N, C-alpha and C positions, 0 to 999 in steps of 0.2 A: 451503455450496456448493449450486449448483443441480444436482439429480440428473439425470444423462443416461445413456443406454444406450450404452456404448462397444462398438462392433462390431470396431474395429481400432485399434491404436496404433502409428503409425510417424511418420517425420519429417514427412510431409505433414499427417497428422492433428494433430501437435503444432503445426505452423505455423498451422493454422486456429484451434486453441484459443488460442494466444498472441495472435494478431491480434484474436480476439474477446474477450480478457480485459477490456477497458474496458466492454463491454456487461454482462459479469457484475458488474463493479463498480458499474455504474449500478443494476442490480437489487438488489444488496446494500445500496447506499446508500439506495435508495428504501424498502426494508424497515426499515432502521435508523431513517430519518427518520419513517416511519409509526408505529413504536413510541413514539418520543419525542413525537410530536404527540398520540397517544392519551393518554399519561400527562399531558401538559399540559392537555388538554381535561378530564381527570378531576380536575384540581385540583393535580397535582404541581408542584413547583418546577422551575426550570431545571436545578438540580444533579442531581436525581433523573432527569430526562428525559435529561440528558447521559450519566449512567452507563448507563442502559438503551440509549441509542443506540450507545455504545461496545461494549456487551456483545453486540449483535446480530451484527456481523461476526465477533466472536470465536466465537460459538456456531455460526454458519453454516459457518465454516471449521474448526470443531473446534479452534480455537486454533493452527492450522497456521502462520499468519504470525507470531504472537507467539512461538511456539516457535522458529521460525527466527530471529527477532530476537534472542532470548536466546542461542541457540547461536552465532550470528555474533559477538555481543558477547563471549562466553566465548573463542571462537577468536582474535579480534583482541586481546583483553585479556591473553591468555596470554603474548604476546610470543615464542612458540616458533616454530620453523621450520614451513613449510607442512604437512609430513607430520604432525607432532605436533599442530598446531593443528586439522587436519582430524579427527584422531582424537578430540580433546577435543570438537569439535562433534558428532561422531557418538554420543557417550555419551548415555544417557537422562537423566542428572541435569543440574541447572542450577547453575552456579557463581555466585560473588559478582558478577561483571561482568554476567552475564545477569539476575540478580535486580534489581540496581540499574537496569539499562537498562529492564527491563520496568516497574518502579514508576514511573520518571520519565516514560516514554513514555505510560503510561496516565493518569498525573496530568495531563500536558500536554494530552492529548486531551479528557479530561473537563472540565478547566478552560476550554479554548477553546470547547468546545460549550456549556457552561453560560453563558459570556459571550454567545455567539451567540443562544441561546434567550432570554436576558434582554433582549437588544436587540429581538428580535421572533421569533415562532415561525417565520416564513418564512425568516429568515436562518439560524436554527438548522438547519432542515430542508435548506436549500440547502447549508450547510457539510457536512452529513453526506453528501449525495449527491456533491458535488464531491470530497471527500476519498477516498471509497470508489472513485470512478471513476479518479482520478489514481493511486491506489495500484496498481490493476491495469494502468494504462497504463505505469507504471514497469517492470512485468514484461515487457510487450511490447517495450519498448526494450532491456531487459537481455538478451532472447533474440535480439537482432539478430545478423546475420552478423559474424564477427570476434571475438566474445566467446567464449572457450573454456570448457570445463567443467573443474573442478578434479579430478574423479574420472571414471573410465571408466564408472561405473555411477551409478544414482540419478536423481532428478528433474532435477538440473542437467544431466547428460549427455543426458537425453531431449529437452530443449528448447533447450539452448545452440546458438546460431547458426542456428535454424530460420527466423527472421523476416528477410526481406530488408531492407536498410537503407531502401530506398524505402518499403516497407510500414510500417516503424516510424515514419518521418517523417510519412507520410499519417495514421496513427492519432493521432499527437501533434497535428497541425494540426487534425484533426477534433474532437478532444476540446477543445482550446483554443477553437476556433470555437464549439462548442456551449456551453461554459461562458460565453463572452462574450455570446452571444445570450440565454441564460437570465438571466445577471447583469444584462443591460440592462433587464430587467423590474423590477429593484429600483432602478435608477438608473444614470447614467453612471459614477459612481465605483465602483459594484459591478461593472459590466462590466469596467473596467480592473483592479479588484482580483481578479476571477475569473481573468483571463488571467495576472496576476502570480502567483497562487497555483499555477496549473498550471506555469508556467515555473520558479519557484523550487523547487517540489516535485521536478520532474524533475532540476533542477540538483543538489539535495541527494542524490537517489537515484544520480545519475551519479557524483557524488564518492565515495559509498560503494562503488559498483560498481567503480570504478577502483582504489580502495584494496584492496578484497577480491581483485581480480584480481591485483594486485601481490603481496599477502601469500600468497594460497592457490594462485595459478597459474590461477585461473579461478573459475567460479561453481558453487554447489551449490544444492540445494533450500533449505537454510537461508538462504543469501544472498538468494535470491528473497524469502523471507519478511521478511527484514530490510529489503530495498529497499521492499516494500509498506508496511510500517509507518512507515518514514522518510518516504516520500512523503505518506502520509496525515496524519501529525503536522505536517509542514511546511505542508501546505495549510490545515489547521485554524488554525494559528497565524497565517498570513498573512491569512486571511479575517476574523480578528477584530481585527487591528491597525488603528489609525486610527479 
């Protein structure tokens, strides 16, 4: 995460933070891509560079999003009513659903990035930046007006519903446009594929968001983490297809 000095924390501050989340993702993605490129320059293979690239966001967020993904998987996989599922998600340990989801997600991310780096260093770096940015964009959209919090306390309650729908749409269009513009530098096909990666990533995150809202009655901090990792993984997979 990017260290900042927090002088106040209220709904207005939360709104600004969630609207600016894609910019944070851009910075995280750039840092991850830089580490991968340095390793490639030093003679490492695409696989090692991919592992390092995936590790950077995990380190910068202290594993927050990955932990949220695992907890969300445990809650959904439990098949229990909302109250019991939320209790399971709040526990510090990770169950079998969480472990399996983490392993498969990280394997998918590393495999996709390795393929992108093997195609070209530029494509690998671009995939890292797009995936990290769209991961945070998914958080912006999940914090839009109309999406309730599952609990009266916690991160989910602090940011749920703080982003106006119009602001969320503007953020999504801005990210898609920036992805298209940068992808155009690699070629027309990459421009279209970049937009498709953003759209499908947000669609996957939205599907998970709706499912969690139905199951838990709203969003939690763990759900936000699960949404970010879902969007990032989808983007990476789309960017290496074809």
